[in-house]
FIKOL-683049 format. One record per atom (N, C-alpha, C, CB): residue number from 1; x, y, z; atom name. Coordinates in pm, whole numbers. Glycine has a CB too. Layout:
// residues N
   seq     east    north       up   atom
   NUM        X        Y        Z     CA
...
This chain:
// residues 222
   seq     east    north       up   atom
     1   -11281     5159    26153      N
     1   -11320     5185    26027     CA
     1   -11339     5063    25950      C
     1   -11230     5269    25966     CB
     2   -11465     5064    25898      N
     2   -11504     4936    25827     CA
     2   -11460     4947    25693      C
     2   -11656     4905    25829     CB
     3   -11427     4825    25635      N
     3   -11388     4806    25497     CA
     3   -11486     4724    25425      C
     3   -11255     4744    25488     CB
     4   -11507     4753    25293      N
     4   -11584     4666    25216     CA
     4   -11542     4528    25201      C
     4   -11597     4716    25096     CB
     5   -11623     4433    25200      N
     5   -11579     4298    25195     CA
     5   -11508     4271    25051      C
     5   -11705     4200    25222     CB
     6   -11408     4189    25048      N
     6   -11348     4171    24913     CA
     6   -11426     4102    24825      C
     6   -11226     4106    24916     CB
     7   -11418     4127    24693      N
     7   -11495     4068    24601     CA
     7   -11461     3923    24581      C
     7   -11485     4141    24483     CB
     8   -11565     3848    24569      N
     8   -11542     3700    24563     CA
     8   -11443     3674    24441      C
     8   -11686     3616    24545     CB
     9   -11347     3589    24476      N
     9   -11241     3552    24372     CA
     9   -11303     3520    24240      C
     9   -11155     3429    24417     CB
    10   -11416     3452    24242      N
    10   -11478     3405    24109     CA
    10   -11507     3530    24017      C
    10   -11620     3323    24137     CB
    11   -11538     3646    24064      N
    11   -11578     3749    23989     CA
    11   -11469     3851    23941      C
    11   -11675     3810    24062     CB
    12   -11340     3826    23987      N
    12   -11225     3912    23958     CA
    12   -11200     3909    23802      C
    12   -11094     3862    24040     CB
    13   -11192     3800    23736      N
    13   -11162     3803    23586     CA
    13   -11267     3892    23509      C
    13   -11164     3652    23524     CB
    14   -11390     3885    23552      N
    14   -11484     3970    23470     CA
    14   -11472     4108    23506      C
    14   -11627     3930    23486     CB
    15   -11439     4138    23632      N
    15   -11414     4280    23665     CA
    15   -11300     4345    23591      C
    15   -11389     4291    23810     CB
    16   -11195     4258    23593      N
    16   -11069     4308    23513     CA
    16   -11106     4339    23369      C
    16   -10951     4197    23513     CB
    17   -11178     4259    23302      N
    17   -11218     4267    23164     CA
    17   -11291     4407    23152      C
    17   -11314     4140    23123     CB
    18   -11387     4425    23244      N
    18   -11472     4542    23228     CA
    18   -11386     4673    23241      C
    18   -11588     4539    23336     CB
    19   -11287     4672    23332      N
    19   -11202     4789    23362     CA
    19   -11116     4816    23241      C
    19   -11113     4768    23489     CB
    20   -11059     4703    23179      N
    20   -10974     4717    23058     CA
    20   -11054     4773    22952      C
    20   -10913     4584    23012     CB
    21   -11175     4729    22921      N
    21   -11254     4785    22818     CA
    21   -11289     4924    22831      C
    21   -11369     4714    22805     CB
    22   -11326     4968    22965      N
    22   -11357     5116    22990     CA
    22   -11229     5193    22958      C
    22   -11406     5145    23146     CB
    23   -11105     5151    23005      N
    23   -10988     5232    22980     CA
    23   -10960     5246    22827      C
    23   -10865     5170    23052     CB
    24   -10982     5137    22747      N
    24   -10951     5136    22612     CA
    24   -11040     5245    22539      C
    24   -10971     4993    22555     CB
    25   -11169     5244    22586      N
    25   -11272     5340    22530     CA
    25   -11225     5484    22556      C
    25   -11416     5318    22596     CB
    26   -11179     5513    22687      N
    26   -11147     5640    22729     CA
    26   -11029     5685    22648      C
    26   -11122     5645    22877     CB
    27   -10928     5596    22621      N
    27   -10813     5636    22538     CA
    27   -10836     5670    22406      C
    27   -10720     5542    22534     CB
    28   -10941     5593    22353      N
    28   -10967     5606    22214     CA
    28   -11039     5743    22194      C
    28   -11052     5484    22162     CB
    29   -11122     5781    22306      N
    29   -11193     5912    22294     CA
    29   -11095     6030    22292      C
    29   -11293     5931    22413     CB
    30   -10983     6010    22362      N
    30   -10889     6122    22372     CA
    30   -10789     6130    22259      C
    30   -10815     6113    22500     CB
    31   -10780     6017    22191      N
    31   -10679     6017    22080     CA
    31   -10731     6086    21954      C
    31   -10639     5871    22046     CB
    32   -10658     6092    21848      N
    32   -10697     6154    21720     CA
    32   -10807     6067    21657      C
    32   -10572     6169    21622     CB
    33   -10901     6135    21596      N
    33   -11015     6065    21536     CA
    33   -10971     6019    21401      C
    33   -11142     6154    21526     CB
    34   -11015     5893    21373      N
    34   -10984     5833    21244     CA
    34   -11069     5913    21136      C
    34   -11020     5672    21244     CB
    35   -10993     5948    21024      N
    35   -11054     6000    20902     CA
    35   -11142     5902    20831      C
    35   -10949     6044    20810     CB
    36   -11272     5937    20797      N
    36   -11336     5848    20716     CA
    36   -11278     5821    20582      C
    36   -11462     5889    20703     CB
    37   -11286     5696    20533      N
    37   -11221     5652    20414     CA
    37   -11297     5692    20294      C
    37   -11201     5508    20415     CB
    38   -11247     5772    20208      N
    38   -11316     5841    20084     CA
    38   -11266     5757    19962      C
    38   -11273     6010    20066     CB
    39   -11362     5699    19896      N
    39   -11314     5655    19762     CA
    39   -11277     5740    19665      C
    39   -11397     5586    19706     CB
    40   -11171     5731    19611      N
    40   -11109     5824    19513     CA
    40   -11157     5781    19380      C
    40   -10952     5825    19520     CB
    41   -11210     5876    19309      N
    41   -11250     5860    19166     CA
    41   -11114     5876    19076      C
    41   -11369     5976    19124     CB
    42   -11088     5763    18993      N
    42   -10973     5780    18903     CA
    42   -10977     5900    18809      C
    42   -10959     5660    18821     CB
    43   -10870     5962    18799      N
    43   -10876     6078    18700     CA
    43   -10887     6023    18565      C
    43   -10752     6171    18707     CB
    44   -10967     6118    18476      N
    44   -10990     6080    18342     CA
    44   -10857     6068    18270      C
    44   -11082     6177    18274     CB
    45   -10844     5963    18183      N
    45   -10730     5943    18110     CA
    45   -10729     6036    18006      C
    45   -10717     5813    18064     CB
    46   -10605     6096    17983      N
    46   -10577     6191    17878     CA
    46   -10507     6136    17761      C
    46   -10500     6296    17929     CB
    47   -10477     6001    17770      N
    47   -10397     5937    17667     CA
    47   -10484     5906    17550      C
    47   -10330     5809    17720     CB
    48   -10419     5904    17424      N
    48   -10494     5875    17310     CA
    48   -10493     5723    17263      C
    48   -10445     5962    17204     CB
    49   -10599     5668    17233      N
    49   -10593     5528    17206     CA
    49   -10539     5518    17070      C
    49   -10728     5459    17220     CB
    50   -10436     5423    17057      N
    50   -10371     5406    16949     CA
    50   -10410     5264    16886      C
    50   -10231     5424    16980     CB
    51   -10410     5252    16749      N
    51   -10451     5135    16682     CA
    51   -10320     5063    16669      C
    51   -10525     5161    16544     CB
    52   -10316     4930    16700      N
    52   -10196     4845    16681     CA
    52   -10153     4842    16535      C
    52   -10222     4701    16731     CB
    53   -10029     4841    16523      N
    53    -9982     4828    16385     CA
    53   -10013     4701    16320      C
    53    -9842     4847    16377     CB
    54   -10044     4704    16196      N
    54   -10077     4583    16120     CA
    54    -9955     4536    16051      C
    54   -10189     4608    16019     CB
    55    -9929     4412    16060      N
    55    -9814     4348    15980     CA
    55    -9858     4283    15847      C
    55    -9747     4237    16067     CB
    56    -9782     4308    15745      N
    56    -9818     4251    15619     CA
    56    -9785     4102    15627      C
    56    -9743     4322    15501     CB
    57    -9880     4029    15570      N
    57    -9856     3886    15569     CA
    57    -9751     3850    15476      C
    57    -9977     3812    15535     CB
    58    -9683     3745    15490      N
    58    -9578     3700    15399     CA
    58    -9638     3643    15268      C
    58    -9490     3593    15468     CB
    59    -9564     3653    15155      N
    59    -9615     3601    15028     CA
    59    -9632     3459    15044      C
    59    -9525     3631    14910     CB
    60    -9718     3395    14987      N
    60    -9736     3253    14990     CA
    60    -9621     3191    14887      C
    60    -9894     3214    14945     CB
    61    -9584     3071    14915      N
    61    -9481     3016    14832     CA
    61    -9535     2887    14764      C
    61    -9352     2987    14916     CB
    62    -9471     2849    14654      N
    62    -9507     2731    14574     CA
    62    -9442     2723    14449      C
    62    -9644     2724    14549     CB
    63    -9462     2610    14371      N
    63    -9386     2597    14248     CA
    63    -9434     2697    14148      C
    63    -9395     2457    14191     CB
    64    -9551     2745    14156      N
    64    -9609     2858    14069     CA
    64    -9656     2971    14156      C
    64    -9732     2808    13981     CB
    65    -9572     3088    14139      N
    65    -9599     3209    14219     CA
    65    -9589     3325    14134      C
    65    -9504     3223    14335     CB
    66    -9664     3424    14180      N
    66    -9665     3558    14097     CA
    66    -9707     3671    14209      C
    66    -9784     3552    13958     CB
    67    -9663     3790    14182      N
    67    -9708     3905    14263     CA
    67    -9740     4021    14165      C
    67    -9596     3948    14371     CB
    68    -9808     4114    14204      N
    68    -9847     4234    14117     CA
    68    -9885     4348    14216      C
    68    -9976     4198    14014     CB
    69    -9866     4472    14166      N
    69    -9894     4587    14243     CA
    69    -9973     4692    14170      C
    69    -9770     4643    14290     CB
    70   -10064     4760    14240      N
    70   -10149     4850    14170     CA
    70   -10169     4970    14262      C
    70   -10282     4783    14130     CB
    71   -10165     5097    14202      N
    71   -10187     5213    14279     CA
    71   -10339     5263    14259      C
    71   -10081     5323    14238     CB
    72   -10410     5267    14363      N
    72   -10547     5302    14354     CA
    72   -10574     5441    14433      C
    72   -10635     5181    14411     CB
    73   -10618     5541    14340      N
    73   -10630     5671    14408     CA
    73   -10779     5717    14399      C
    73   -10531     5780    14342     CB
    74   -10849     5710    14507      N
    74   -11001     5743    14517     CA
    74   -11019     5886    14468      C
    74   -11059     5730    14672     CB
    75   -11131     5897    14414      N
    75   -11172     6039    14363     CA
    75   -11168     6140    14480      C
    75   -11325     6039    14300     CB
    76   -11095     6250    14458      N
    76   -11083     6355    14560     CA
    76   -10958     6328    14654      C
    76   -11217     6361    14646     CB
    77   -10898     6218    14652      N
    77   -10785     6195    14736     CA
    77   -10662     6261    14681      C
    77   -10762     6050    14752     CB
    78   -10573     6302    14774      N
    78   -10450     6372    14734     CA
    78   -10335     6274    14725      C
    78   -10416     6484    14833     CB
    79   -10354     6152    14777      N
    79   -10252     6053    14757     CA
    79   -10318     5915    14741      C
    79   -10151     6055    14874     CB
    80   -10247     5812    14666      N
    80   -10307     5689    14641     CA
    80   -10273     5584    14738      C
    80   -10274     5648    14514     CB
    81   -10336     5476    14728      N
    81   -10306     5359    14806     CA
    81   -10233     5247    14719      C
    81   -10438     5306    14867     CB
    82   -10139     5188    14775      N
    82   -10075     5070    14708     CA
    82   -10136     4939    14738      C
    82    -9935     5060    14744     CB
    83   -10195     4865    14649      N
    83   -10243     4732    14663     CA
    83   -10160     4631    14600      C
    83   -10372     4722    14613     CB
    84   -10114     4544    14683      N
    84   -10024     4439    14640     CA
    84   -10089     4293    14660      C
    84    -9887     4454    14721     CB
    85   -10077     4212    14541      N
    85   -10136     4082    14558     CA
    85   -10025     3984    14533      C
    85   -10259     4059    14464     CB
    86   -10034     3873    14592      N
    86    -9951     3754    14568     CA
    86   -10014     3628    14583      C
    86    -9842     3753    14651     CB
    87    -9979     3536    14490      N
    87   -10046     3405    14487     CA
    87    -9947     3303    14455      C
    87   -10162     3401    14387     CB
    88    -9956     3181    14508      N
    88    -9873     3077    14495     CA
    88    -9929     2934    14531      C
    88    -9763     3109    14573     CB
    89    -9881     2835    14471      N
    89    -9930     2707    14502     CA
    89    -9859     2591    14421      C
    89   -10077     2707    14477     CB
    90    -9886     2477    14450      N
    90    -9818     2366    14377     CA
    90    -9848     2371    14219      C
    90    -9867     2225    14439     CB
    91    -9956     2419    14186      N
    91    -9987     2452    14047     CA
    91   -10047     2597    14039      C
    91   -10088     2346    13987     CB
    92   -10053     2647    13910      N
    92   -10095     2784    13896     CA
    92   -10242     2813    13920      C
    92   -10060     2829    13765     CB
    93   -10321     2725    13930      N
    93   -10458     2742    13960     CA
    93   -10503     2674    14095      C
    93   -10537     2690    13845     CB
    94   -10401     2662    14179      N
    94   -10421     2603    14311     CA
    94   -10336     2684    14415      C
    94   -10380     2448    14311     CB
    95   -10361     2688    14541      N
    95   -10273     2752    14637     CA
    95   -10353     2862    14712      C
    95   -10145     2812    14565     CB
    96   -10276     2957    14758      N
    96   -10323     3073    14845     CA
    96   -10292     3205    14777      C
    96   -10253     3069    14989     CB
    97   -10383     3299    14806      N
    97   -10361     3433    14767     CA
    97   -10359     3530    14882      C
    97   -10462     3473    14672     CB
    98   -10277     3637    14878      N
    98   -10272     3734    14985     CA
    98   -10286     3871    14919      C
    98   -10138     3722    15070     CB
    99   -10368     3949    14988      N
    99   -10385     4093    14936     CA
    99   -10350     4202    15048      C
    99   -10541     4116    14886     CB
   100   -10265     4303    15025      N
   100   -10224     4398    15107     CA
   100   -10243     4536    15067      C
   100   -10102     4377    15132     CB
   101   -10284     4616    15155      N
   101   -10321     4769    15115     CA
   101   -10211     4849    15203      C
   101   -10498     4818    15160     CB
   102   -10162     4944    15151      N
   102   -10069     5030    15219     CA
   102   -10103     5175    15173      C
   102    -9918     4988    15187     CB
   103   -10075     5273    15263      N
   103   -10100     5418    15226     CA
   103    -9969     5461    15160      C
   103   -10138     5515    15356     CB
   104    -9976     5598    15111      N
   104    -9865     5657    15044     CA
   104    -9735     5641    15105      C
   104    -9886     5791    15028     CB
   105    -9734     5655    15234      N
   105    -9616     5636    15314     CA
   105    -9563     5501    15332      C
   105    -9637     5686    15437     CB
   106    -9640     5391    15290      N
   106    -9599     5259    15298     CA
   106    -9646     5184    15429      C
   106    -9454     5257    15284     CB
   107    -9737     5251    15509      N
   107    -9796     5184    15622     CA
   107    -9899     5093    15585      C
   107    -9847     5276    15715     CB
   108    -9883     4974    15640      N
   108    -9990     4866    15619     CA
   108   -10122     4905    15677      C
   108    -9947     4731    15685     CB
   109   -10221     4902    15600      N
   109   -10363     4929    15658     CA
   109   -10449     4804    15651      C
   109   -10438     5047    15577     CB
   110   -10403     4706    15564      N
   110   -10501     4588    15560     CA
   110   -10413     4486    15495      C
   110   -10647     4616    15474     CB
   111   -10418     4360    15549      N
   111   -10333     4255    15493     CA
   111   -10420     4123    15518      C
   111   -10180     4250    15566     CB
   112   -10481     4062    15413      N
   112   -10561     3951    15419     CA
   112   -10509     3841    15331      C
   112   -10696     3987    15385     CB
   113   -10504     3715    15421      N
   113   -10458     3591    15340     CA
   113   -10560     3489    15341      C
   113   -10328     3528    15393     CB
   114   -10514     3369    15315      N
   114   -10613     3252    15312     CA
   114   -10711     3242    15199      C
   114   -10694     3255    15431     CB
   115   -10692     3328    15096      N
   115   -10778     3324    14984     CA
   115   -10742     3201    14896      C
   115   -10767     3455    14905     CB
   116   -10839     3117    14867      N
   116   -10816     2999    14799     CA
   116   -10809     3021    14640      C
   116   -10925     2901    14838     CB
   117   -10710     3002    14585      N
   117   -10692     3025    14440     CA
   117   -10778     2931    14363      C
   117   -10546     3008    14397     CB
   118   -10795     2801    14403      N
   118   -10874     2707    14336     CA
   118   -11027     2754    14347      C
   118   -10848     2564    14397     CB
   119   -11069     2810    14464      N
   119   -11203     2858    14479     CA
   119   -11237     2974    14385      C
   119   -11225     2900    14620     CB
   120   -11128     3060    14367      N
   120   -11160     3176    14285     CA
   120   -11109     3142    14134      C
   120   -11085     3314    14349     CB
   121   -11094     3022    14101      N
   121   -11053     2987    13966     CA
   121   -11176     3003    13868      C
   121   -10996     2836    13964     CB
   122   -11292     3030    13915      N
   122   -11407     3060    13828     CA
   122   -11415     3214    13812      C
   122   -11543     3000    13888     CB
   123   -11325     3295    13873      N
   123   -11343     3435    13873     CA
   123   -11209     3495    13832      C
   123   -11391     3486    14010     CB
   124   -11127     3555    13913      N
   124   -11014     3626    13871     CA
   124   -10899     3532    13837      C
   124   -10974     3723    13976     CB
   125   -10898     3404    13884      N
   125   -10782     3311    13839     CA
   125   -10839     3209    13746      C
   125   -10709     3236    13963     CB
   126   -10942     3232    13672      N
   126   -10983     3139    13577     CA
   126   -10896     3100    13456      C
   126   -11098     3184    13532     CB
   127   -10803     3193    13432      N
   127   -10709     3181    13321     CA
   127   -10566     3142    13360      C
   127   -10706     3310    13248     CB
   128   -10554     3131    13494      N
   128   -10416     3099    13547     CA
   128   -10383     2956    13523      C
   128   -10405     3127    13700     CB
   129   -10283     2935    13427      N
   129   -10240     2803    13388     CA
   129   -10085     2800    13386      C
   129   -10301     2763    13248     CB
   130   -10030     2919    13387      N
   130    -9885     2936    13377     CA
   130    -9842     3042    13476      C
   130    -9843     2976    13233     CB
   131    -9712     3060    13507      N
   131    -9665     3172    13589     CA
   131    -9697     3306    13517      C
   131    -9508     3159    13617     CB
   132    -9686     3316    13396      N
   132    -9725     3438    13324     CA
   132    -9871     3475    13346      C
   132    -9700     3421    13176     CB
   133    -9954     3376    13313      N
   133   -10098     3397    13330     CA
   133   -10144     3418    13480      C
   133   -10171     3278    13270     CB
   134   -10076     3357    13572      N
   134   -10107     3383    13708     CA
   134   -10078     3526    13741      C
   134   -10032     3291    13797     CB
   135    -9955     3573    13695      N
   135    -9921     3713    13722     CA
   135   -10024     3807    13662      C
   135    -9782     3747    13668     CB
   136   -10076     3780    13541      N
   136   -10177     3866    13486     CA
   136   -10319     3856    13566      C
   136   -10194     3827    13334     CB
   137   -10329     3739    13621      N
   137   -10466     3724    13709     CA
   137   -10445     3804    13844      C
   137   -10501     3555    13748     CB
   138   -10331     3803    13897      N
   138   -10308     3869    14024     CA
   138   -10323     4016    13993      C
   138   -10165     3833    14088     CB
   139   -10275     4070    13877      N
   139   -10274     4211    13844     CA
   139   -10413     4253    13831      C
   139   -10196     4242    13719     CB
   140   -10490     4168    13763      N
   140   -10644     4205    13745     CA
   140   -10705     4209    13882      C
   140   -10729     4096    13651     CB
   141   -10670     4114    13978      N
   141   -10739     4109    14101     CA
   141   -10710     4234    14179      C
   141   -10702     3986    14177     CB
   142   -10583     4296    14182      N
   142   -10555     4407    14268     CA
   142   -10596     4541    14206      C
   142   -10411     4407    14303     CB
   143   -10629     4528    14069      N
   143   -10661     4663    14016     CA
   143   -10820     4674    13984      C
   143   -10571     4691    13879     CB
   144   -10891     4587    14054      N
   144   -11037     4591    14038     CA
   144   -11105     4711    14095      C
   144   -11095     4473    14099     CB
   145   -11032     4780    14197      N
   145   -11097     4900    14245     CA
   145   -11096     5029    14153      C
   145   -11034     4933    14372     CB
   146   -11193     5097    14157      N
   146   -11203     5220    14059     CA
   146   -11206     5349    14145      C
   146   -11342     5214    13963     CB
   147   -11160     5455    14077      N
   147   -11140     5588    14147     CA
   147   -11275     5628    14205      C
   147   -11083     5702    14046     CB
   148   -11384     5602    14140      N
   148   -11515     5659    14187     CA
   148   -11598     5554    14280      C
   148   -11605     5700    14057     CB
   149   -11533     5443    14313      N
   149   -11603     5352    14409     CA
   149   -11621     5424    14538      C
   149   -11524     5218    14433     CB
   150   -11745     5418    14584      N
   150   -11789     5476    14716     CA
   150   -11895     5410    14782      C
   150   -11830     5609    14702     CB
   151   -11897     5422    14918      N
   151   -11996     5358    14993     CA
   151   -12145     5392    14956      C
   151   -11971     5388    15131     CB
   152   -12151     5509    14899      N
   152   -12281     5541    14847     CA
   152   -12345     5459    14749      C
   152   -12277     5660    14795     CB
   153   -12267     5376    14683      N
   153   -12313     5283    14577     CA
   153   -12357     5145    14652      C
   153   -12190     5259    14462     CB
   154   -12331     5134    14777      N
   154   -12385     5003    14836     CA
   154   -12533     4996    14830      C
   154   -12342     4985    14983     CB
   155   -12572     4868    14808      N
   155   -12727     4857    14792     CA
   155   -12803     4909    14924      C
   155   -12771     4695    14763     CB
   156   -12924     4960    14901      N
   156   -13009     5000    15024     CA
   156   -13048     4888    15100      C
   156   -13134     5073    14988     CB
   157   -13044     4908    15242      N
   157   -13101     4815    15335     CA
   157   -13238     4849    15367      C
   157   -13024     4807    15456     CB
   158   -13344     4797    15303      N
   158   -13479     4843    15321     CA
   158   -13528     4799    15455      C
   158   -13570     4792    15212     CB
   159   -13623     4865    15525      N
   159   -13681     4823    15650     CA
   159   -13751     4683    15628      C
   159   -13784     4933    15701     CB
   160   -13734     4604    15720      N
   160   -13806     4481    15716     CA
   160   -13717     4368    15648      C
   160   -13942     4503    15638     CB
   161   -13621     4417    15556      N
   161   -13531     4323    15483     CA
   161   -13434     4253    15566      C
   161   -13457     4393    15381     CB
   162   -13402     4129    15546      N
   162   -13288     4066    15625     CA
   162   -13163     4129    15610      C
   162   -13268     3929    15592     CB
   163   -13128     4174    15482      N
   163   -12992     4231    15445     CA
   163   -13024     4317    15329      C
   163   -12877     4118    15409     CB
   164   -12925     4402    15292      N
   164   -12942     4486    15169     CA
   164   -12937     4394    15041      C
   164   -12827     4600    15162     CB
   165   -12988     4434    14929      N
   165   -12997     4350    14814     CA
   165   -12969     4437    14693      C
   165   -13133     4280    14805     CB
   166   -12878     4394    14596      N
   166   -12860     4455    14476     CA
   166   -12908     4370    14368      C
   166   -12727     4491    14458     CB
   167   -13033     4410    14323      N
   167   -13111     4322    14226     CA
   167   -13152     4194    14305      C
   167   -13020     4282    14092     CB
   168   -13096     4080    14245      N
   168   -13134     3958    14316     CA
   168   -13008     3911    14388      C
   168   -13191     3845    14217     CB
   169   -12905     3994    14403      N
   169   -12777     3935    14471     CA
   169   -12777     4016    14608      C
   169   -12624     3960    14375     CB
   170   -12781     3943    14725      N
   170   -12779     3998    14853     CA
   170   -12640     4056    14888      C
   170   -12820     3894    14950     CB
   171   -12633     4145    14969      N
   171   -12513     4208    15040     CA
   171   -12516     4165    15182      C
   171   -12514     4367    15033     CB
   172   -12406     4096    15221      N
   172   -12410     4056    15362     CA
   172   -12317     4134    15443      C
   172   -12381     3914    15378     CB
   173   -12389     4220    15528      N
   173   -12305     4318    15620     CA
   173   -12213     4232    15718      C
   173   -12410     4419    15715     CB
   174   -12111     4300    15751      N
   174   -12024     4242    15851     CA
   174   -12093     4200    15979      C
   174   -11919     4335    15883     CB
   175   -12052     4094    16042      N
   175   -12123     4034    16160     CA
   175   -12128     4158    16275      C
   175   -12035     3888    16219     CB
   176   -12239     4174    16319      N
   176   -12265     4270    16425     CA
   176   -12299     4406    16383      C
   176   -12154     4278    16508     CB
   177   -12287     4429    16250      N
   177   -12336     4550    16196     CA
   177   -12478     4574    16195      C
   177   -12295     4560    16072     CB
   178   -12531     4685    16255      N
   178   -12669     4714    16259     CA
   178   -12711     4774    16135      C
   178   -12703     4798    16371     CB
   179   -12852     4782    16115      N
   179   -12902     4844    15992     CA
   179   -12873     5000    15993      C
   179   -13057     4816    15977     CB
   180   -12871     5060    16117      N
   180   -12838     5203    16137     CA
   180   -12703     5227    16104      C
   180   -12864     5249    16275     CB
   181   -12604     5143    16152      N
   181   -12457     5159    16109     CA
   181   -12437     5145    15962      C
   181   -12367     5054    16177     CB
   182   -12503     5047    15908      N
   182   -12486     5037    15762     CA
   182   -12534     5147    15692      C
   182   -12548     4924    15709     CB
   183   -12654     5206    15737      N
   183   -12702     5323    15668     CA
   183   -12621     5436    15681      C
   183   -12828     5356    15708     CB
   184   -12554     5449    15795      N
   184   -12466     5575    15813     CA
   184   -12339     5555    15721      C
   184   -12419     5597    15975     CB
   185   -12277     5437    15718      N
   185   -12170     5421    15622     CA
   185   -12208     5456    15482      C
   185   -12121     5283    15626     CB
   186   -12321     5411    15446      N
   186   -12370     5427    15305     CA
   186   -12399     5578    15278      C
   186   -12503     5338    15280     CB
   187   -12446     5644    15375      N
   187   -12475     5795    15362     CA
   187   -12356     5875    15365      C
   187   -12566     5845    15471     CB
   188   -12257     5831    15437      N
   188   -12130     5906    15435     CA
   188   -12051     5929    15296      C
   188   -12040     5836    15526     CB
   189   -12084     5821    15218      N
   189   -12028     5805    15078     CA
   189   -11872     5821    15067      C
   189   -12094     5911    14984     CB
   190   -11804     5748    15164      N
   190   -11672     5740    15169     CA
   190   -11616     5653    15054      C
   190   -11636     5693    15296     CB
   191   -11481     5677    15019      N
   191   -11422     5578    14911     CA
   191   -11434     5444    14966      C
   191   -11266     5606    14873     CB
   192   -11451     5352    14866      N
   192   -11482     5203    14903     CA
   192   -11383     5115    14823      C
   192   -11642     5159    14865     CB
   193   -11310     5037    14892      N
   193   -11233     4932    14824     CA
   193   -11287     4797    14836      C
   193   -11098     4930    14872     CB
   194   -11306     4724    14725      N
   194   -11357     4598    14721     CA
   194   -11269     4510    14639      C
   194   -11491     4600    14672     CB
   195   -11263     4370    14683      N
   195   -11180     4279    14613     CA
   195   -11251     4142    14618      C
   195   -11035     4275    14676     CB
   196   -11226     4074    14502      N
   196   -11274     3937    14508     CA
   196   -11216     3848    14621      C
   196   -11246     3874    14378     CB
   197   -11302     3780    14692      N
   197   -11247     3699    14802     CA
   197   -11279     3559    14800      C
   197   -11289     3748    14926     CB
   198   -11373     3529    14702      N
   198   -11415     3383    14691     CA
   198   -11473     3363    14549      C
   198   -11527     3343    14806     CB
   199   -11541     3251    14532      N
   199   -11598     3205    14418     CA
   199   -11723     3294    14370      C
   199   -11635     3062    14441     CB
   200   -11780     3351    14465      N
   200   -11909     3421    14439     CA
   200   -11930     3555    14520      C
   200   -12022     3324    14473     CB
   201   -11821     3597    14576      N
   201   -11835     3730    14663     CA
   201   -11712     3816    14666      C
   201   -11868     3696    14815     CB
   202   -11739     3942    14687      N
   202   -11643     4051    14708     CA
   202   -11640     4102    14848      C
   202   -11674     4163    14618     CB
   203   -11529     4124    14914      N
   203   -11521     4194    15045     CA
   203   -11500     4339    15022      C
   203   -11409     4139    15133     CB
   204   -11591     4417    15084      N
   204   -11589     4563    15067     CA
   204   -11549     4638    15198      C
   204   -11728     4611    15019     CB
   205   -11468     4746    15185      N
   205   -11432     4817    15287     CA
   205   -11446     4977    15262      C
   205   -11297     4774    15319     CB
   206   -11503     5039    15378      N
   206   -11508     5176    15369     CA
   206   -11370     5237    15407      C
   206   -11620     5227    15455     CB
   207   -11332     5342    15326      N
   207   -11196     5395    15345     CA
   207   -11209     5523    15399      C
   207   -11115     5400    15222     CB
   208   -11152     5554    15525      N
   208   -11149     5694    15576     CA
   208   -10999     5718    15611      C
   208   -11250     5717    15709     CB
   209   -10921     5777    15534      N
   209   -10783     5812    15569     CA
   209   -10704     5681    15568      C
   209   -10773     5885    15710     CB
   210   -10658     5652    15695      N
   210   -10579     5530    15706     CA
   210   -10647     5421    15779      C
   210   -10454     5558    15771     CB
   211   -10787     5435    15782      N
   211   -10875     5326    15848     CA
   211   -10958     5266    15741      C
   211   -10970     5383    15965     CB
   212   -10947     5134    15730      N
   212   -11028     5052    15635     CA
   212   -11126     4973    15718      C
   212   -10938     4955    15546     CB
   213   -11259     4997    15710      N
   213   -11361     4935    15793     CA
   213   -11443     4843    15697      C
   213   -11454     5046    15866     CB
   214   -11435     4716    15731      N
   214   -11511     4613    15659     CA
   214   -11658     4631    15672      C
   214   -11474     4477    15707     CB
   215   -11721     4646    15557      N
   215   -11866     4668    15548     CA
   215   -11943     4534    15534      C
   215   -11898     4761    15428     CB
   216   -11884     4439    15452      N
   216   -11941     4311    15432     CA
   216   -11893     4253    15300      C
   216   -12091     4318    15438     CB
   217   -11985     4155    15254      N
   217   -11970     4080    15136     CA
   217   -12064     4109    15028      C
   217   -11979     3948    15167     CB
   218   -12025     4145    14907      N
   218   -12132     4150    14804     CA
   218   -12130     4026    14717      C
   218   -12117     4275    14714     CB
   219   -12241     3957    14712      N
   219   -12240     3831    14635     CA
   219   -12272     3860    14492      C
   219   -12340     3728    14692     CB
   220   -12219     3771    14402      N
   220   -12242     3783    14256     CA
   220   -12248     3639    14198      C
   220   -12126     3870    14185     CB
   221   -12286     3630    14075      N
   221   -12305     3487    14016     CA
   221   -12166     3434    14006      C
   221   -12381     3484    13866     CB
   222   -12142     3307    14053      N
   222   -12020     3244    14031     CA
   222   -12006     3148    13918      C
   222   -11987     3182    14142     CB
């Protein structure tokens, strides 16, 4: 009985590799098939986005200081807003002023500081020369909003104009606000809170419940 000649020793490693590969493929074919990986779509979030609480800024301090509070109730509102102002500095016509708005429950809705009393000395702080007169000036500052102030009174932003204009005094919309957004706020005729914030301008906010949205700055002669 004849036998096949033995494979040359030099070919044995390659033959062993081929046999091992064939065996591995056979075992893989017999085993459980891998399930294709499916990308899962995250479930839609049902959580409600909450607005971070606003902290009231501390009252400024100085040798001459005063505070005042005013309740502003917009027309048609069932409850008023408390507006608090504080001003202080080394003298009664210099330093910093802070204004804070709270709802009827005391929640802080707006707190703005860094207002320069010296810069506003030609407007609300023009008569501030003593602690008593500074307090009167702060009281005037926080009581400047009226019950019938509303966004419908904002000047029209006409097509082609760079910004809205009230007579010869331009209104500067908040940075990033489009003409369409401004028009929608104006058309909504929401209550509006404005306060002097410099020597020649007022900051104006649209008020919708507990949300105050800054619309922009109304310029006036300083």
